[in-house]
C-alpha positions in Angstrom: -21.5 -91.8 79.4 -19.4 -90.9 76.2 -22.3 -89.2 74.3 -23.4 -87.0 77.5 -20.0 -85.6 77.8 -20.1 -84.9 73.7 -23.2 -83.5 74.3 -22.2 -81.1 76.9 -19.2 -80.1 75.1 -21.2 -79.0 71.7 -23.7 -77.0 74.6 -21.3 -75.2 75.7 -19.3 -74.4 72.0 -23.2 -73.4 70.9 -23.0 -71.1 74.0 -20.0 -69.2 73.2 -19.9 -69.2 69.3 -23.5 -67.8 68.9 -23.5 -64.4 71.2 -20.0 -63.9 69.5 -21.3 -64.2 66.0 -24.1 -61.7 67.4 -21.9 -59.0 68.7 -20.4 -59.0 65.5 -23.7 -58.8 63.1 -24.6 -56.1 65.3 -21.3 -54.1 65.1 -20.4 -53.9 61.7 -16.6 -51.9 60.8 -17.4 -48.3 60.3 -15.6 -47.2 57.1 -14.0 -43.8 56.2 -15.8 -42.4 53.9 -14.4 -41.7 50.4 -14.2 -38.1 49.3 -14.4 -37.5 45.5 -10.9 -36.6 44.1 -10.8 -33.8 41.7 -8.2 -32.8 39.4 -5.1 -30.2 40.5 -3.9 -27.5 38.5 -1.5 -30.2 36.7 -4.5 -32.5 35.9 -3.5 -35.5 38.2 -6.2 -36.5 40.3 -4.6 -37.5 43.7 -6.4 -39.2 46.8 -4.9 -39.0 50.1 -5.6 -42.6 52.2 -7.3 -41.9 55.2 -8.7 -44.6 57.9 -9.4 -47.8 57.0 -9.0 -47.6 53.5 -7.1 -50.6 51.4 -5.9 -50.7 47.8 -9.2 -52.9 47.1 -11.5 -50.8 48.3 -10.4 -47.9 46.7 -10.0 -49.8 43.5 -13.6 -50.4 43.9 -14.8 -47.0 44.9 -13.1 -45.0 42.2 -13.5 -47.7 39.6 -9.5 -48.0 38.7 -8.7 -51.1 38.8 -6.0 -52.4 41.0 -3.5 -53.1 38.4 -3.5 -50.0 37.2 -3.2 -47.9 40.7 -0.4 -49.9 40.9 1.1 -49.0 38.5 0.2 -45.4 38.8 1.9 -45.5 41.8 5.3 -48.2 41.7 3.2 -49.9 44.1 4.9 -54.0 44.4 1.9 -54.9 46.8 -1.2 -54.1 48.6 0.5 -52.5 51.4 -0.7 -48.5 51.6 -0.5 -46.1 54.7 -3.0 -43.3 56.2 -1.8 -39.9 54.3 -0.2 -41.7 51.6 -1.2 -39.5 48.1 -2.3 -42.2 45.7 -2.2 -41.1 41.8 -5.7 -41.9 40.7 -5.2 -40.7 36.8 -4.9 -38.1 35.0 -7.8 -35.3 34.3 -7.9 -31.7 32.3 -7.5 -28.8 34.8 -10.5 -27.4 36.4 -12.2 -25.1 34.3 -12.9 -21.7 36.0 -15.6 -19.9 34.2 -14.0 -16.1 33.4 -15.9 -13.0 35.5 -17.2 -11.2 32.5 -15.6 -7.4 32.4 -17.5 -4.5 31.0 -18.1 -4.4 27.2 -15.6 -2.8 25.1 -17.0 0.4 23.5 -16.7 0.1 19.7 -14.6 2.8 18.3 -16.4 4.6 15.4 -15.2 4.1 11.9 -13.9 7.6 10.6 -15.1 8.1 7.1 -12.2 7.3 3.9 -10.8 11.0 3.3 -11.8 11.8 -0.4 -8.0 12.2 -2.5 -7.5 15.6 -3.4 -7.0 16.2 -7.2 -3.4 16.4 -8.6 -2.2 18.8 -10.9 0.3 18.8 -14.3 2.3 20.6 -16.6 1.8 21.3 -20.3 4.6 22.9 -22.6 4.1 24.5 -26.1 6.9 25.4 -28.3 5.5 27.2 -31.4 8.9 26.7 -33.7 10.1 27.3 -36.7 10.2 24.7 -39.2 13.3 25.5 -41.5 13.6 22.1 -43.4 10.2 21.8 -43.4 10.1 18.2 -41.8 7.8 18.8 -39.5 10.1 17.3 -36.8 12.1 20.2 -34.4 16.0 19.7 -34.8 17.9 22.0 -31.9 19.0 24.7 -35.0 15.3 25.5 -35.5 14.3 28.0 -32.4 10.8 30.1 -31.4 8.4 31.4 -33.4 7.5 34.3 -31.5 4.4 36.6 -31.4 2.2 33.4 -31.7 -1.1 32.6 -29.7 -1.6 29.8 -27.8 -4.3 29.1 -26.3 -5.5 26.1 -23.9 -8.7 24.6 -22.2 -10.2 22.1 -20.4 -13.4 20.4 -21.9 -15.1 20.7 -18.7 -14.4 24.9 -18.2 -12.1 23.6 -15.2 -9.4 26.1 -16.9 -8.9 28.4 -19.7 -5.6 29.6 -20.4 -3.8 31.8 -23.3 -0.4 33.2 -24.0 2.2 34.1 -26.9 4.7 32.2 -27.5 8.9 33.7 -27.1 11.9 33.9 -29.3 14.4 31.4 -27.9 14.6 27.4 -27.0 12.6 27.6 -23.9 8.6 26.3 -24.2 5.5 28.3 -22.8 4.9 26.4 -19.5 0.7 26.1 -18.0 1.8 25.1 -14.2 -0.3 23.7 -11.7 -3.1 22.4 -14.4 -6.0 20.3 -12.8 -6.7 16.9 -14.1 -8.6 16.4 -17.4 -9.3 16.9 -20.7 -7.2 19.4 -22.2 -7.4 21.1 -26.1 -4.2 23.0 -27.0 -4.4 25.5 -30.0 -1.5 27.4 -32.0 -2.1 30.3 -34.2 0.8 31.2 -36.3 1.9 34.8 -37.2 1.7 36.6 -40.7 3.6 35.7 -42.8 4.2 32.0 -41.7 2.7 28.4 -43.4 1.9 26.0 -40.5 4.4 22.4 -40.8 2.2 20.6 -38.4 -1.2 20.1 -37.0 -2.3 23.3 -35.1 -4.9 21.9 -32.5 -4.2 18.8 -30.2 -6.4 16.9 -27.7 -4.3 15.3 -24.6 -5.8 14.0 -21.5 -4.1 15.3 -18.5 -3.2 13.1 -15.4 -1.6 13.9 -11.9 1.8 14.1 -12.5 1.7 14.5 -16.0 4.6 16.6 -17.7 3.5 17.0 -21.4 5.5 18.9 -24.0 4.3 19.6 -27.5 6.1 21.0 -30.2 3.7 23.1 -33.0 6.4 24.1 -36.7 5.7 26.8 -39.3 7.6 27.9 -42.1 8.4 30.9 -43.6 5.9 31.4 -46.7 7.1 33.0 -50.2 6.3 36.6 -49.7 8.0 36.3 -46.3 10.9 35.0 -48.4 10.9 37.4 -51.2 11.1 40.5 -48.9 14.4 39.0 -46.9 17.3 41.2 -48.6 19.7 38.9 -50.2 22.7 38.0 -48.8 25.8 40.0 -49.4 23.1 42.9 -51.7 23.3 45.0 -48.6 26.7 45.7 -48.4 27.4 46.1 -51.9 24.1 48.5 -52.6 26.0 51.8 -50.7 29.3 51.3 -53.3 27.4 50.8 -56.2 25.2 54.1 -55.4 28.8 55.9 -54.2 30.0 54.6 -57.6 27.1 56.1 -59.4 27.2 59.8 -58.1 30.7 59.3 -58.9 30.5 58.7 -62.6 27.4 61.4 -62.6 29.9 64.2 -61.3 32.4 63.2 -64.0 29.5 63.6 -66.4 28.7 66.8 -65.4 32.4 67.9 -64.9 32.8 67.0 -68.8 30.2 68.2 -70.0 30.7 71.3 -68.8 34.5 71.9 -69.0 33.0 71.0 -73.4 31.1 73.8 -73.1 33.8 76.3 -72.2 35.9 75.0 -74.6 32.9 75.3 -77.5 32.3 79.0 -76.2 35.8 80.0 -76.7 36.4 79.5 -79.5 
């Protein structure tokens, strides 16, 4: 009798469990789709908890270990609520492709200006070299009437001038750059004590001074009056005339005396 009741109890239990299991298998739980999170402007990857989410499910789908999820979000357990923001990690900000704009027009290169040629100054002094040492002293002034010629080798400039008395040189201003030949013709009565032709190179901004020396020759010195002789010559002439007149008077007086006898 006990076996009969046991068999009936097993049948009743089987009839209740099988339909229940069939029902559960036919209607699986519906899970909310997992949206793919993207990094925000600050680089953080945030996921908002959806209905049906669990911490394990989020860990499995996102690939972030559950311990790391707890550490990033300071969770002590697995309890989460719908709408909660979970930090999944850090990533780079979304790269936005810039919209190409108009290409700038290149600025044309201006031609390099050709530098203007510069100018310089050459000053020439023909001085009287009194001591003949070929070095000009402050007391040695210029000799007038000397011919000065200046010529640039390529023909860009050519000038002539005449030396002046005094102490100031003859200057040629605003001369173009180049190689110059400067010559001086000594006036009559002088012998040169220095070379009378010089070649120089003149650059922009140069101011060159050249000295040429000359000394009076022996003929000029002989023709010069001896100092002191000019002042005594008139006096000697007067004395001579007086003596001549005195002689004439004495002669006339002596003739009269002789005739009276």
